[in-house]
Structures are given as C-alpha cells and as structure tokens.
TORKOL-4160 file (C-alpha; in steps of 0.2 Angstrom, whole numbers, padded with zeros to 4 digits, m for minus):
368
<pt num="1" X="m0011" Y="m0117" Z="0128"/>
<pt num="2" X="m0018" Y="m0099" Z="0125"/>
<pt num="3" X="m0026" Y="m0097" Z="0107"/>
<pt num="4" X="m0015" Y="m0087" Z="0095"/>
<pt num="5" X="m0021" Y="m0069" Z="0094"/>
<pt num="6" X="m0020" Y="m0058" Z="0079"/>
<pt num="7" X="m0005" Y="m0049" Z="0087"/>
<pt num="8" X="0004" Y="m0065" Z="0091"/>
<pt num="9" X="0003" Y="m0070" Z="0073"/>
<pt num="10" X="0007" Y="m0054" Z="0064"/>
<pt num="11" X="0021" Y="m0048" Z="0077"/>
<pt num="12" X="0030" Y="m0064" Z="0074"/>
<pt num="13" X="0030" Y="m0060" Z="0056"/>
<pt num="14" X="0036" Y="m0043" Z="0058"/>
<pt num="15" X="0050" Y="m0048" Z="0070"/>
<pt num="16" X="0056" Y="m0060" Z="0057"/>
<pt num="17" X="0055" Y="m0047" Z="0043"/>
<pt num="18" X="0065" Y="m0035" Z="0054"/>
<pt num="19" X="0078" Y="m0049" Z="0057"/>
<pt num="20" X="0080" Y="m0052" Z="0039"/>
<pt num="21" X="0083" Y="m0034" Z="0035"/>
<pt num="22" X="0095" Y="m0029" Z="0049"/>
<pt num="23" X="0083" Y="m0019" Z="0060"/>
<pt num="24" X="0093" Y="m0025" Z="0075"/>
<pt num="25" X="0090" Y="m0017" Z="0092"/>
<pt num="26" X="0076" Y="m0006" Z="0085"/>
<pt num="27" X="0065" Y="m0022" Z="0081"/>
<pt num="28" X="0057" Y="m0022" Z="0098"/>
<pt num="29" X="0053" Y="m0003" Z="0097"/>
<pt num="30" X="0045" Y="m0006" Z="0080"/>
<pt num="31" X="0035" Y="m0021" Z="0087"/>
<pt num="32" X="0029" Y="m0010" Z="0101"/>
<pt num="33" X="0023" Y="0003" Z="0089"/>
<pt num="34" X="0015" Y="m0010" Z="0079"/>
<pt num="35" X="0006" Y="m0017" Z="0094"/>
<pt num="36" X="m0002" Y="0000" Z="0098"/>
<pt num="37" X="m0007" Y="0003" Z="0080"/>
<pt num="38" X="m0017" Y="m0013" Z="0079"/>
<pt num="39" X="m0028" Y="m0007" Z="0093"/>
<pt num="40" X="m0039" Y="m0017" Z="0106"/>
<pt num="41" X="m0044" Y="m0029" Z="0093"/>
<pt num="42" X="m0026" Y="m0036" Z="0092"/>
<pt num="43" X="m0030" Y="m0048" Z="0106"/>
<pt num="44" X="m0044" Y="m0057" Z="0097"/>
<pt num="45" X="m0039" Y="m0075" Z="0093"/>
<pt num="46" X="m0037" Y="m0079" Z="0074"/>
<pt num="47" X="m0047" Y="m0095" Z="0076"/>
<pt num="48" X="m0062" Y="m0084" Z="0077"/>
<pt num="49" X="m0069" Y="m0074" Z="0062"/>
<pt num="50" X="m0063" Y="m0056" Z="0060"/>
<pt num="51" X="m0073" Y="m0044" Z="0071"/>
<pt num="52" X="m0070" Y="m0031" Z="0057"/>
<pt num="53" X="m0070" Y="m0035" Z="0038"/>
<pt num="54" X="m0054" Y="m0025" Z="0035"/>
<pt num="55" X="m0051" Y="m0021" Z="0016"/>
<pt num="56" X="m0032" Y="m0021" Z="0020"/>
<pt num="57" X="m0031" Y="m0039" Z="0015"/>
<pt num="58" X="m0042" Y="m0052" Z="0006"/>
<pt num="59" X="m0045" Y="m0062" Z="0021"/>
<pt num="60" X="m0049" Y="m0046" Z="0031"/>
<pt num="61" X="m0033" Y="m0046" Z="0041"/>
<pt num="62" X="m0030" Y="m0028" Z="0045"/>
<pt num="63" X="m0011" Y="m0029" Z="0041"/>
<pt num="64" X="m0001" Y="m0029" Z="0025"/>
<pt num="65" X="0018" Y="m0030" Z="0025"/>
<pt num="66" X="0029" Y="m0023" Z="0011"/>
<pt num="67" X="0047" Y="m0022" Z="0007"/>
<pt num="68" X="0053" Y="m0007" Z="m0003"/>
<pt num="69" X="0069" Y="m0011" Z="m0013"/>
<pt num="70" X="0080" Y="0002" Z="m0020"/>
<pt num="71" X="0097" Y="0004" Z="m0028"/>
<pt num="72" X="0101" Y="0018" Z="m0016"/>
<pt num="73" X="0101" Y="0009" Z="0000"/>
<pt num="74" X="0095" Y="m0006" Z="0011"/>
<pt num="75" X="0077" Y="m0013" Z="0009"/>
<pt num="76" X="0064" Y="m0004" Z="0020"/>
<pt num="77" X="0051" Y="m0014" Z="0029"/>
<pt num="78" X="0034" Y="m0006" Z="0030"/>
<pt num="79" X="0017" Y="m0011" Z="0038"/>
<pt num="80" X="0000" Y="m0005" Z="0033"/>
<pt num="81" X="m0012" Y="m0006" Z="0048"/>
<pt num="82" X="m0030" Y="m0003" Z="0051"/>
<pt num="83" X="m0032" Y="m0001" Z="0070"/>
<pt num="84" X="m0047" Y="m0012" Z="0076"/>
<pt num="85" X="m0058" Y="m0006" Z="0090"/>
<pt num="86" X="m0064" Y="m0018" Z="0104"/>
<pt num="87" X="m0082" Y="m0017" Z="0097"/>
<pt num="88" X="m0079" Y="m0011" Z="0079"/>
<pt num="89" X="m0091" Y="m0001" Z="0069"/>
<pt num="90" X="m0087" Y="0014" Z="0057"/>
<pt num="91" X="m0088" Y="0027" Z="0071"/>
<pt num="92" X="m0078" Y="0018" Z="0084"/>
<pt num="93" X="m0065" Y="0013" Z="0071"/>
<pt num="94" X="m0062" Y="0031" Z="0066"/>
<pt num="95" X="m0062" Y="0037" Z="0084"/>
<pt num="96" X="m0049" Y="0025" Z="0088"/>
<pt num="97" X="m0038" Y="0029" Z="0073"/>
<pt num="98" X="m0039" Y="0048" Z="0078"/>
<pt num="99" X="m0034" Y="0044" Z="0096"/>
<pt num="100" X="m0019" Y="0034" Z="0090"/>
<pt num="101" X="m0014" Y="0048" Z="0078"/>
<pt num="102" X="m0013" Y="0060" Z="0092"/>
<pt num="103" X="m0004" Y="0048" Z="0103"/>
<pt num="104" X="0009" Y="0046" Z="0090"/>
<pt num="105" X="0011" Y="0064" Z="0087"/>
<pt num="106" X="0014" Y="0068" Z="0105"/>
<pt num="107" X="0026" Y="0054" Z="0107"/>
<pt num="108" X="0036" Y="0057" Z="0091"/>
<pt num="109" X="0033" Y="0075" Z="0088"/>
<pt num="110" X="0024" Y="0071" Z="0071"/>
<pt num="111" X="0017" Y="0087" Z="0062"/>
<pt num="112" X="m0002" Y="0086" Z="0061"/>
<pt num="113" X="m0005" Y="0102" Z="0052"/>
<pt num="114" X="m0009" Y="0095" Z="0035"/>
<pt num="115" X="m0020" Y="0082" Z="0043"/>
<pt num="116" X="m0029" Y="0095" Z="0052"/>
<pt num="117" X="m0032" Y="0105" Z="0036"/>
<pt num="118" X="m0041" Y="0089" Z="0028"/>
<pt num="119" X="m0049" Y="0081" Z="0043"/>
<pt num="120" X="m0066" Y="0089" Z="0041"/>
<pt num="121" X="m0066" Y="0084" Z="0022"/>
<pt num="122" X="m0063" Y="0065" Z="0025"/>
<pt num="123" X="m0069" Y="0062" Z="0043"/>
<pt num="124" X="m0080" Y="0077" Z="0048"/>
<pt num="125" X="m0097" Y="0068" Z="0044"/>
<pt num="126" X="m0103" Y="0051" Z="0049"/>
<pt num="127" X="m0089" Y="0039" Z="0045"/>
<pt num="128" X="m0092" Y="0027" Z="0030"/>
<pt num="129" X="m0085" Y="0010" Z="0026"/>
<pt num="130" X="m0074" Y="0003" Z="0020"/>
<pt num="131" X="m0062" Y="0014" Z="0030"/>
<pt num="132" X="m0059" Y="0030" Z="0038"/>
<pt num="133" X="m0040" Y="0031" Z="0042"/>
<pt num="134" X="m0026" Y="0019" Z="0039"/>
<pt num="135" X="m0008" Y="0020" Z="0045"/>
<pt num="136" X="0009" Y="0014" Z="0038"/>
<pt num="137" X="0023" Y="0011" Z="0049"/>
<pt num="138" X="0040" Y="0013" Z="0040"/>
<pt num="139" X="0055" Y="0005" Z="0047"/>
<pt num="140" X="0073" Y="0008" Z="0042"/>
<pt num="141" X="0089" Y="0002" Z="0051"/>
<pt num="142" X="0097" Y="0014" Z="0063"/>
<pt num="143" X="0082" Y="0027" Z="0062"/>
<pt num="144" X="0066" Y="0031" Z="0072"/>
<pt num="145" X="0050" Y="0023" Z="0064"/>
<pt num="146" X="0042" Y="0035" Z="0051"/>
<pt num="147" X="0023" Y="0036" Z="0049"/>
<pt num="148" X="0010" Y="0039" Z="0035"/>
<pt num="149" X="m0009" Y="0040" Z="0035"/>
<pt num="150" X="m0022" Y="0036" Z="0022"/>
<pt num="151" X="m0038" Y="0044" Z="0020"/>
<pt num="152" X="m0053" Y="0037" Z="0009"/>
<pt num="153" X="m0057" Y="0049" Z="m0006"/>
<pt num="154" X="m0074" Y="0040" Z="m0007"/>
<pt num="155" X="m0079" Y="0045" Z="0010"/>
<pt num="156" X="m0094" Y="0054" Z="0003"/>
<pt num="157" X="m0097" Y="0042" Z="m0011"/>
<pt num="158" X="m0087" Y="0038" Z="m0027"/>
<pt num="159" X="m0096" Y="0051" Z="m0037"/>
<pt num="160" X="m0088" Y="0065" Z="m0026"/>
<pt num="161" X="m0070" Y="0057" Z="m0025"/>
<pt num="162" X="m0062" Y="0069" Z="m0038"/>
<pt num="163" X="m0070" Y="0084" Z="m0029"/>
<pt num="164" X="m0063" Y="0078" Z="m0013"/>
<pt num="165" X="m0046" Y="0076" Z="m0020"/>
<pt num="166" X="m0047" Y="0093" Z="m0029"/>
<pt num="167" X="m0051" Y="0102" Z="m0013"/>
<pt num="168" X="m0038" Y="0093" Z="m0003"/>
<pt num="169" X="m0024" Y="0098" Z="m0015"/>
<pt num="170" X="m0031" Y="0116" Z="m0014"/>
<pt num="171" X="m0030" Y="0116" Z="0005"/>
<pt num="172" X="m0012" Y="0109" Z="0004"/>
<pt num="173" X="m0006" Y="0122" Z="m0008"/>
<pt num="174" X="m0006" Y="0110" Z="m0023"/>
<pt num="175" X="m0021" Y="0117" Z="m0032"/>
<pt num="176" X="m0011" Y="0122" Z="m0047"/>
<pt num="177" X="m0005" Y="0103" Z="m0050"/>
<pt num="178" X="m0023" Y="0096" Z="m0049"/>
<pt num="179" X="m0027" Y="0100" Z="m0068"/>
<pt num="180" X="m0012" Y="0089" Z="m0073"/>
<pt num="181" X="m0019" Y="0075" Z="m0061"/>
<pt num="182" X="m0036" Y="0076" Z="m0068"/>
<pt num="183" X="m0031" Y="0077" Z="m0086"/>
<pt num="184" X="m0020" Y="0061" Z="m0085"/>
<pt num="185" X="m0031" Y="0051" Z="m0073"/>
<pt num="186" X="m0048" Y="0056" Z="m0080"/>
<pt num="187" X="m0045" Y="0051" Z="m0098"/>
<pt num="188" X="m0058" Y="0037" Z="m0097"/>
<pt num="189" X="m0070" Y="0045" Z="m0086"/>
<pt num="190" X="m0076" Y="0044" Z="m0067"/>
<pt num="191" X="m0083" Y="0026" Z="m0070"/>
<pt num="192" X="m0067" Y="0018" Z="m0075"/>
<pt num="193" X="m0054" Y="0029" Z="m0065"/>
<pt num="194" X="m0057" Y="0031" Z="m0047"/>
<pt num="195" X="m0047" Y="0039" Z="m0033"/>
<pt num="196" X="m0044" Y="0025" Z="m0020"/>
<pt num="197" X="m0032" Y="0033" Z="m0007"/>
<pt num="198" X="m0026" Y="0051" Z="m0002"/>
<pt num="199" X="m0010" Y="0049" Z="0009"/>
<pt num="200" X="0001" Y="0060" Z="0019"/>
<pt num="201" X="0019" Y="0057" Z="0026"/>
<pt num="202" X="0019" Y="0063" Z="0044"/>
<pt num="203" X="0035" Y="0072" Z="0043"/>
<pt num="204" X="0042" Y="0090" Z="0042"/>
<pt num="205" X="0055" Y="0086" Z="0030"/>
<pt num="206" X="0055" Y="0095" Z="0013"/>
<pt num="207" X="0052" Y="0079" Z="0004"/>
<pt num="208" X="0037" Y="0074" Z="0014"/>
<pt num="209" X="0025" Y="0067" Z="0001"/>
<pt num="210" X="0007" Y="0069" Z="m0002"/>
<pt num="211" X="0001" Y="0054" Z="m0013"/>
<pt num="212" X="m0015" Y="0052" Z="m0023"/>
<pt num="213" X="m0019" Y="0034" Z="m0028"/>
<pt num="214" X="m0031" Y="0031" Z="m0043"/>
<pt num="215" X="m0038" Y="0014" Z="m0048"/>
<pt num="216" X="m0040" Y="0010" Z="m0066"/>
<pt num="217" X="m0054" Y="m0002" Z="m0070"/>
<pt num="218" X="m0051" Y="m0014" Z="m0085"/>
<pt num="219" X="m0035" Y="m0004" Z="m0090"/>
<pt num="220" X="m0020" Y="m0010" Z="m0099"/>
<pt num="221" X="m0002" Y="m0005" Z="m0101"/>
<pt num="222" X="m0006" Y="0009" Z="m0114"/>
<pt num="223" X="m0019" Y="0017" Z="m0102"/>
<pt num="224" X="m0007" Y="0018" Z="m0087"/>
<pt num="225" X="0007" Y="0024" Z="m0099"/>
<pt num="226" X="m0004" Y="0039" Z="m0103"/>
<pt num="227" X="m0007" Y="0042" Z="m0085"/>
<pt num="228" X="0011" Y="0041" Z="m0080"/>
<pt num="229" X="0015" Y="0055" Z="m0092"/>
<pt num="230" X="0008" Y="0067" Z="m0079"/>
<pt num="231" X="0024" Y="0063" Z="m0069"/>
<pt num="232" X="0042" Y="0065" Z="m0071"/>
<pt num="233" X="0056" Y="0054" Z="m0078"/>
<pt num="234" X="0045" Y="0039" Z="m0084"/>
<pt num="235" X="0055" Y="0031" Z="m0098"/>
<pt num="236" X="0044" Y="0025" Z="m0113"/>
<pt num="237" X="0040" Y="0006" Z="m0113"/>
<pt num="238" X="0045" Y="0003" Z="m0095"/>
<pt num="239" X="0027" Y="0001" Z="m0089"/>
<pt num="240" X="0022" Y="m0010" Z="m0103"/>
<pt num="241" X="0037" Y="m0021" Z="m0099"/>
<pt num="242" X="0032" Y="m0021" Z="m0081"/>
<pt num="243" X="0014" Y="m0026" Z="m0084"/>
<pt num="244" X="0020" Y="m0040" Z="m0096"/>
<pt num="245" X="0032" Y="m0047" Z="m0084"/>
<pt num="246" X="0022" Y="m0045" Z="m0067"/>
<pt num="247" X="0005" Y="m0048" Z="m0075"/>
<pt num="248" X="0009" Y="m0060" Z="m0088"/>
<pt num="249" X="0002" Y="m0049" Z="m0102"/>
<pt num="250" X="0000" Y="m0030" Z="m0107"/>
<pt num="251" X="m0019" Y="m0031" Z="m0102"/>
<pt num="252" X="m0032" Y="m0026" Z="m0100"/>
<pt num="253" X="m0033" Y="m0031" Z="m0082"/>
<pt num="254" X="m0051" Y="m0036" Z="m0079"/>
<pt num="255" X="m0050" Y="m0043" Z="m0061"/>
<pt num="256" X="m0043" Y="m0031" Z="m0048"/>
<pt num="257" X="m0037" Y="m0015" Z="m0056"/>
<pt num="258" X="m0020" Y="m0007" Z="m0059"/>
<pt num="259" X="m0017" Y="0007" Z="m0048"/>
<pt num="260" X="m0007" Y="0023" Z="m0051"/>
<pt num="261" X="m0001" Y="0035" Z="m0038"/>
<pt num="262" X="0006" Y="0052" Z="m0040"/>
<pt num="263" X="0018" Y="0058" Z="m0026"/>
<pt num="264" X="0019" Y="0077" Z="m0023"/>
<pt num="265" X="0031" Y="0087" Z="m0012"/>
<pt num="266" X="0029" Y="0105" Z="m0006"/>
<pt num="267" X="0040" Y="0112" Z="m0021"/>
<pt num="268" X="0029" Y="0103" Z="m0034"/>
<pt num="269" X="0019" Y="0118" Z="m0041"/>
<pt num="270" X="0012" Y="0111" Z="m0057"/>
<pt num="271" X="0015" Y="0092" Z="m0057"/>
<pt num="272" X="0021" Y="0077" Z="m0046"/>
<pt num="273" X="0039" Y="0072" Z="m0043"/>
<pt num="274" X="0035" Y="0054" Z="m0043"/>
<pt num="275" X="0024" Y="0041" Z="m0051"/>
<pt num="276" X="0021" Y="0023" Z="m0046"/>
<pt num="277" X="0011" Y="0009" Z="m0054"/>
<pt num="278" X="0004" Y="m0005" Z="m0043"/>
<pt num="279" X="m0001" Y="m0022" Z="m0051"/>
<pt num="280" X="m0012" Y="m0034" Z="m0040"/>
<pt num="281" X="m0002" Y="m0049" Z="m0045"/>
<pt num="282" X="m0012" Y="m0061" Z="m0035"/>
<pt num="283" X="m0026" Y="m0060" Z="m0047"/>
<pt num="284" X="m0016" Y="m0064" Z="m0062"/>
<pt num="285" X="m0006" Y="m0079" Z="m0056"/>
<pt num="286" X="m0012" Y="m0097" Z="m0052"/>
<pt num="287" X="m0001" Y="m0098" Z="m0036"/>
<pt num="288" X="0012" Y="m0089" Z="m0027"/>
<pt num="289" X="0026" Y="m0099" Z="m0034"/>
<pt num="290" X="0022" Y="m0091" Z="m0051"/>
<pt num="291" X="0021" Y="m0074" Z="m0043"/>
<pt num="292" X="0038" Y="m0077" Z="m0035"/>
<pt num="293" X="0046" Y="m0080" Z="m0052"/>
<pt num="294" X="0038" Y="m0065" Z="m0059"/>
<pt num="295" X="0043" Y="m0053" Z="m0045"/>
<pt num="296" X="0061" Y="m0060" Z="m0046"/>
<pt num="297" X="0061" Y="m0056" Z="m0064"/>
<pt num="298" X="0055" Y="m0038" Z="m0060"/>
<pt num="299" X="0069" Y="m0036" Z="m0047"/>
<pt num="300" X="0082" Y="m0043" Z="m0059"/>
<pt num="301" X="0078" Y="m0031" Z="m0073"/>
<pt num="302" X="0078" Y="m0017" Z="m0061"/>
<pt num="303" X="0096" Y="m0022" Z="m0056"/>
<pt num="304" X="0090" Y="m0027" Z="m0038"/>
<pt num="305" X="0095" Y="m0043" Z="m0028"/>
<pt num="306" X="0082" Y="m0056" Z="m0032"/>
<pt num="307" X="0087" Y="m0066" Z="m0017"/>
<pt num="308" X="0081" Y="m0053" Z="m0005"/>
<pt num="309" X="0063" Y="m0057" Z="m0010"/>
<pt num="310" X="0065" Y="m0075" Z="m0004"/>
<pt num="311" X="0071" Y="m0069" Z="0013"/>
<pt num="312" X="0055" Y="m0059" Z="0015"/>
<pt num="313" X="0044" Y="m0074" Z="0010"/>
<pt num="314" X="0052" Y="m0085" Z="0022"/>
<pt num="315" X="0049" Y="m0072" Z="0036"/>
<pt num="316" X="0030" Y="m0072" Z="0034"/>
<pt num="317" X="0026" Y="m0090" Z="0029"/>
<pt num="318" X="0033" Y="m0108" Z="0029"/>
<pt num="319" X="0019" Y="m0115" Z="0018"/>
<pt num="320" X="0024" Y="m0121" Z="0000"/>
<pt num="321" X="0021" Y="m0106" Z="m0012"/>
<pt num="322" X="0012" Y="m0117" Z="m0024"/>
<pt num="323" X="m0001" Y="m0121" Z="m0010"/>
<pt num="324" X="m0010" Y="m0104" Z="m0011"/>
<pt num="325" X="m0011" Y="m0088" Z="m0020"/>
<pt num="326" X="m0011" Y="m0070" Z="m0013"/>
<pt num="327" X="0004" Y="m0071" Z="m0001"/>
<pt num="328" X="0012" Y="m0059" Z="m0014"/>
<pt num="329" X="m0003" Y="m0047" Z="m0016"/>
<pt num="330" X="0004" Y="m0032" Z="m0026"/>
<pt num="331" X="0021" Y="m0027" Z="m0034"/>
<pt num="332" X="0024" Y="m0009" Z="m0038"/>
<pt num="333" X="0037" Y="0000" Z="m0049"/>
<pt num="334" X="0042" Y="0017" Z="m0042"/>
<pt num="335" X="0048" Y="0030" Z="m0054"/>
<pt num="336" X="0053" Y="0049" Z="m0054"/>
<pt num="337" X="0065" Y="0058" Z="m0043"/>
<pt num="338" X="0057" Y="0052" Z="m0026"/>
<pt num="339" X="0064" Y="0035" Z="m0020"/>
<pt num="340" X="0063" Y="0025" Z="m0037"/>
<pt num="341" X="0063" Y="0006" Z="m0035"/>
<pt num="342" X="0052" Y="m0009" Z="m0033"/>
<pt num="343" X="0040" Y="m0013" Z="m0018"/>
<pt num="344" X="0033" Y="m0030" Z="m0015"/>
<pt num="345" X="0017" Y="m0032" Z="m0004"/>
<pt num="346" X="0015" Y="m0047" Z="0007"/>
<pt num="347" X="m0001" Y="m0053" Z="0015"/>
<pt num="348" X="m0001" Y="m0060" Z="0033"/>
<pt num="349" X="m0014" Y="m0073" Z="0029"/>
<pt num="350" X="m0019" Y="m0073" Z="0047"/>
<pt num="351" X="m0036" Y="m0079" Z="0044"/>
<pt num="352" X="m0035" Y="m0089" Z="0028"/>
<pt num="353" X="m0025" Y="m0095" Z="0013"/>
<pt num="354" X="m0033" Y="m0093" Z="m0004"/>
<pt num="355" X="m0031" Y="m0110" Z="m0013"/>
<pt num="356" X="m0022" Y="m0110" Z="m0030"/>
<pt num="357" X="m0033" Y="m0107" Z="m0045"/>
<pt num="358" X="m0033" Y="m0112" Z="m0063"/>
<pt num="359" X="m0030" Y="m0097" Z="m0075"/>
<pt num="360" X="m0032" Y="m0093" Z="m0093"/>
<pt num="361" X="m0016" Y="m0097" Z="m0102"/>
<pt num="362" X="m0010" Y="m0079" Z="m0105"/>
<pt num="363" X="m0010" Y="m0076" Z="m0086"/>
<pt num="364" X="m0004" Y="m0093" Z="m0080"/>
<pt num="365" X="0014" Y="m0094" Z="m0086"/>
<pt num="366" X="0029" Y="m0088" Z="m0076"/>
<pt num="367" X="0039" Y="m0074" Z="m0084"/>
<pt num="368" X="0055" Y="m0080" Z="m0092"/>
C-alpha cells in the first residue's frame, strides 16, 4: 500500500466538507484547484516530518479549513493554503506562490492590479520567514471558486510592519483611512499590537476587500472593544460576551493573542466597513470537546444552527474530541456591513494531534 500523502489526507477532508455543505458537482473542481495550490510538496508522505515548517497550523500542516456561517445564506467552505515547493526554502516558496498566482489569474481572469501595486513592498527583497504569500480558496455552492491572498507585513522585520501597512494603504487609495487604523490599533504601542497579515480579495467586484490583521498581545476584551470602534456597526458589549463565551473569560489572553481585522472596500474613504475578532480558542480550552461546547454557544447566540458545526467536525476527523486540542483552532465574530456572522477554523492535524492539557479553572470550563 502506498503511503498516505499530504494531498491524500487533506483532499479527503475537503471532499467531506464539500459534501456536508452542498458543493455537489463543483466539489471535484474545488479539489483540483486545491491540489494545484498545495504545490509539489503535496505528494510527500505525512509519515515523514514536514519539509517546510508552515505557520498555517500548529503541526506545520500548510492547510487550514474554515466554515463561514451567516444568517444570509448557506455556509461557505474555505481553505487557507501555503504552497510547498519540492525543495522548500524562503526563495523557492515565494517563487512557487507567485507562479501559481499567475496561473490562477490566467485561468480565472483574476485581477492582479492591486497585487502588482504591492508586490515590491512585500516580495521585492530577499524573502523572509515565516511566509511570503498564502492563498485562500473560497467555495460556494453553484459558483466558481474565489481566491484571496495574504502578504506578510513583517516582511522587513516587525519594527517596519506599520510603515508597510501605511504605504500599502496609500498605494491602494486608502491612505485617508490609515489614521483611523493607527489610532485604534496602536493604542498600546508597537510591542503589543502587531500587524500580522495584509490580505486582498482577487476580485473586480465593488465589495472586494482589503483586510488588515493586527495581533494584540496580552489583550483583553476591553482592549479589542476599543480597537473595534474604528469600524462600523459594532454594538457595545458584543465582543466582551464573545470573549467570555469562546475564551472562558474576558482576558487578558496571555497565550496566543486575540487578532483584529479591518475590512476595507474601494468606497471606504475614512474607515473600514467591517471588523472581525479572532480568538485562538485552542489555547484556552483543555480539549476540543470543550471548544465544541463553546463554539456551539457562540453560534446559538448569533442565531445560527449549532448542528452545522458538528457536521464540519465529522468531516475532518473521526477521533474523540476529548482526545486532543487544536482541531478547533480559532473562532471569529464578523461584524459591520460586510458579511456579518461567525467563522470556525479547523486544523487538518495531518502530522500530529496535540494531547489534551490541564488548564487554570477560569479557562477550563465549557460555556453554559
């Protein structure tokens, strides 16, 4: 019997997710796109250690699944992918990603004008770890796949991350909105609030987004409530409740940090249209059974069907949820006028399952 490859493992999970959420005949198209995005490293057996220590997942699997839930329509399946070169190093990884981006553009007519305006800022010098360019594959029933790319704002070192974001927004005609971003995300200084990703929807639609993600080290609910005021339509108290339910407390979150994202569209001249908060739930639960309870509570309070989470979990794993932690990696709350809802992020666990852990009492209990 041939060894199971990275592609074998993750494509099976993707097919099962697509089946759960009604992708139907478009499933094999999605899987083919996914296979190409994984790159030549997809054929490496998962019985061997990863050839590239990807930061996409804790076990260095270069894949993360997510399900975006919304009251406005059916759940959307998404896959975050870091393409892996045959002999990976920072330069070969970046070269592969750029080649794949051009292939996708040629095949699907994806606009690369915004990417071209930013390329030299993020990728023009010698590539740095942990990454150069990541991809998101977005799958909706009865629609062609959509794509998104992620740049690394710390490409020239963390001390230059805000300068890189500032220049990027200026080049994308969003310079007037940067002061709002800086005022709300830099309240505690560069050492505690750090840009993590700069993302572009590869679409010509009027609501194609530009997203800026900022990690908030040692932050609590009050800190992100202040950050969220830079966005639109963020009701008071919602983020504190979200932190208490998903994280088990209002903070401070001293392990992996809370992450904010601002979403801008072309018509946003002074402030973002959307705000999201991402909570790394895997660091604040003893096991995935507790994480499942908390996320079900988040979904229920948002008026969403809790059972659709269970279908996603059954698609990616058959292990007992209390036998590990990290399968449910993040949960996010999306607010504003752009696609509000809840997103759940699931690890592939292709290389390793993290054992359950003991936790301080304030983090350990399931939400009620």
